[in-house]
C-alpha positions, 0 to 999 in steps of 0.5 A: 500500500505504501509503495502504491501511494508513493508511486501515485504521488510521484506520478502526480508530481511529475505530471505537474512538473510536465504541465508547468514546463509546457505552460512555461514554454507557451508563455515564454515563446509568446512573450519572446514573440511579443518582444520581437514585435515591439523591437521591430516597432521601435525601429520605425517598422510601424506596419508590424502587426502582433498576431498571437491568439493562443490564449485570451490574455495574449489575444487582448495584449496583441489587440492593445499593441496593434491599437497603440501602433495604429494611433502612433502611425496616425500621429506620425502621419499628421506630424509629417503633414504639418511639417510639409505644410510648414515648409510649403508655407515658408516657401510661399511666404518667401516667394510672396516677400520676394515678389512684393519686394520687387513690386514695391522697389520698382515704384520706390526707386522712381520716387527716390530718383525723382526726389533726387532730381528735385533736390538738384533743381534750382528752386527759389523756394527753400520749402520746395527743396526741403520737401524733396529732401524729406521725400528722399530720406523717407523713401531711402529709409523705406527701401532699407527696411524692405531690404532687411525684411527680404534678407530675413526671409532669405535667412529663414528659408536658408537661401542667403548665400555669400559670394567669393571674389577678391577685394582689398580690405584697405580700400573697402574700409576707406570706402566705408569711411567715405560713406559713413562720414557724411552721416557722422557730420550730419549728426555732429559726431566724430568718426574715428577709423583705426586700422592695423596690418591691413595695408595691401591685403587682398582677400576672397570674400563677400565684400557687399555682405561684409559692408552690410554688417559694418554699416549696420553696426556703424549706423546703430552706433551713431543712432544711439550716440549723442552729439559731440561724442565718438564712434570708432571703427577698428580693423586689425589683423589677429593672425596670418598664415601663408594661406589665410588671414584673420581680421577683427572688426570692431565698432565702439560707441559712447552711446546709451549702452545696454544693461547685461540682461538686455544683451541676451535678446538683441540678436533675436529677430524683431527684438530690441533691448527696450521697446522704448527704443523703437519709439525713440529711435525707430528701426525694425529690430532686424539689423543685428539678427541679419548681421549675426547670420551673415557673420556666422555664414562667414565662419565667425561669431559676433560679440558685444559688450555694453554698460548702461549709459557708457556705450557699447562695443560690437566685434567679430572675427573673420578668417579670409583666404588670400585673393588676387585682384585682376589688374587687367586694364579694360578702360579702353573698351569703355571709351566712346568716340567723340560726339557719338552720344550727341543725339541723345539726352 
């Protein structure tokens, strides 16, 4: 009897162990299958479908995973559509601004040209001459704002590109001084230009964009500086090799300055250090943002130091490759025969 009872007990134990092993294998294989499906889903294979109906629990789990993946797929599709719509909207905005820029510039250039002709006319009435001068100033300012908006649109669209042609740094700075000195005299400011090591230096780069940055910094410096004070443009060589040269451009003023907390946002588009600046001095707040983007395209970084009531200092470093100016004399091809334009006005 004892042997029979022991045999039955061992048989029951073995059957339980066997059943447990079968169940474990079933569960483990199901879990392994689900894990492999989830790994596939995490690798962006969102078409993966879990099909495991060996028991009610696995069937519910499979349906839940498939439902979750379906919702995730729909969310990603919606996000892609939003991104595509955003890109299309940005392209449409850029095209619109470019078209409107051309449409506005055409009559605006006519207004500027007619105003300049009026300024050159021999009017006896001073009021008439002043009227043409006011039209010229306002139109030129409007044109500069239009250019800023168009540049900002190009930067947003990633379409702002730099040219690469040879030019003389020394001649360029002399030209800038000539352009800005008249404005400095008009505002009764003293413009100082300091240069070091740029004599006979010819580099390859975008002369117009470099001038755009410097003119913007100089215009801002003069805008925020009172009469009888100084604005300084400093240009000096930091380093040179056989292939390239690093130059620091610096604009220093004795203007209103800025507090430290205001410096963090002055390079953001459409922002100025204080909203009262727009009311007092004008401007769109695009100039510094555009300048920052141009300097970064040149491989540099613009920096600023300022103290409230003591003035500001903006500077940036740019490394240029050396260039060679074309010294070919093409002046003869531009000569006209005497009297060849006599029938024209």
